[in-house]
C-alpha positions in Angstrom: 22.1 -21.1 -8.4 24.5 -18.5 -8.5 23.2 -15.6 -5.7 24.3 -11.8 -6.7 21.8 -9.1 -7.1 19.4 -9.3 -9.3 19.9 -6.0 -12.4 18.3 -7.3 -15.5 14.8 -9.0 -16.4 16.6 -11.7 -17.7 17.9 -12.6 -14.1 15.0 -11.7 -12.0 12.5 -13.9 -14.5 15.7 -16.5 -13.4 14.9 -15.8 -9.9 11.1 -15.8 -10.0 10.9 -19.4 -12.0 13.8 -21.1 -9.1 11.5 -19.6 -6.2 9.0 -21.7 -7.8 11.4 -25.0 -7.4 12.5 -24.3 -4.5 8.8 -23.3 -3.1 8.4 -26.0 -0.7 11.4 -26.8 0.5 12.3 -28.5 3.4 12.7 -26.2 7.0 16.6 -25.4 8.1 17.7 -27.6 4.8 20.1 -25.7 1.5 17.9 -25.1 -0.6 14.8 -23.5 2.1 18.0 -21.4 2.8 18.6 -20.4 -1.0 15.1 -19.2 -1.4 14.9 -17.1 0.9 17.4 -15.0 -0.4 16.1 -15.5 -3.8 13.0 -13.6 -1.9 15.4 -11.1 -0.5 16.4 -10.4 -3.9 13.8 -10.5 -6.0 12.4 -8.3 -3.3 14.6 -5.4 -3.8 14.6 -5.3 -7.9 11.0 -5.1 -7.6 11.1 -1.9 -5.3 13.7 -0.7 -7.4 11.8 -1.3 -10.8 8.1 -1.2 -10.1 7.0 0.6 -7.4 4.2 0.9 -6.0 2.9 4.3 -5.2 1.1 5.1 -2.3 -2.8 5.6 -2.6 -3.7 9.6 -2.5 -6.0 10.3 0.6 -9.7 9.6 -0.6 -8.4 6.7 -2.3 -6.8 5.3 0.9 -10.0 6.6 2.8 -12.2 4.8 0.0 -10.5 1.2 0.7 -10.2 1.6 4.0 -13.9 2.3 4.7 -14.5 -0.9 2.2 -12.2 -3.1 4.4 -13.6 -1.9 7.3 -17.3 -1.7 6.7 -17.5 1.5 7.2 -20.0 3.9 5.2 -20.1 7.1 4.7 -22.3 8.1 7.5 -19.6 6.4 10.0 -16.8 9.0 9.3 -19.5 12.1 10.5 -17.7 11.9 13.6 -14.7 12.5 11.9 -15.1 15.1 9.5 -18.3 16.8 11.6 -21.0 16.7 8.5 -22.8 15.0 6.4 -21.4 18.0 3.7 -17.7 17.2 4.3 -17.4 14.2 4.1 -19.4 13.8 0.8 -17.5 16.6 -0.6 -14.3 14.8 0.4 -15.7 11.7 -1.3 -16.0 12.8 -4.4 -13.3 15.3 -4.5 -15.0 17.9 -4.0 -12.6 19.3 -1.2 -9.5 18.1 0.3 -9.0 17.0 3.9 -8.9 19.9 7.0 -5.9 19.5 9.7 -8.6 18.9 12.1 -10.6 16.0 9.8 -7.0 14.2 9.3 -5.8 14.3 13.3 -9.5 12.6 13.9 -9.3 9.7 11.3 -5.9 9.5 12.6 -6.9 8.9 16.3 -9.9 7.7 15.5 -9.5 5.0 12.7 -6.0 4.8 12.4 -5.3 6.1 9.4 -1.3 6.9 8.3 -0.6 10.6 9.1 2.4 10.6 6.0 -1.0 9.5 3.5 -4.0 11.6 4.5 -1.5 14.9 4.3 -0.3 13.7 0.7 -2.2 15.6 -2.0 -5.1 15.1 -2.6 -6.7 14.5 -7.0 -9.1 17.0 -6.7 -12.1 17.3 -9.2 -11.7 20.9 -10.7 -14.8 23.3 -9.4 
């Protein structure tokens, strides 16, 4: 297969098929090198044509809570009180600067996600 930038969906599908063929190639072989290059090319095409949107901060918090096995009450130290936690998780209010700092410092949540605009429910 000729290796070049992937510009069309047909080229993308052909590259995916070739990756499947080469998937078990022995390390350091010519085929393994071709596989590595194809994966890079496919990744570039996917990033440009199928971008993944970052979740809004509230959705991110919910995802991380599930991953970390946290309950709403576990967020009280970072958000001030149970009422704040409930209002944020139910999209009735956004995060304050203090909450953002606490979630970032205490739980390692990324600032760029936390400061993005949440999708709130109208009152």
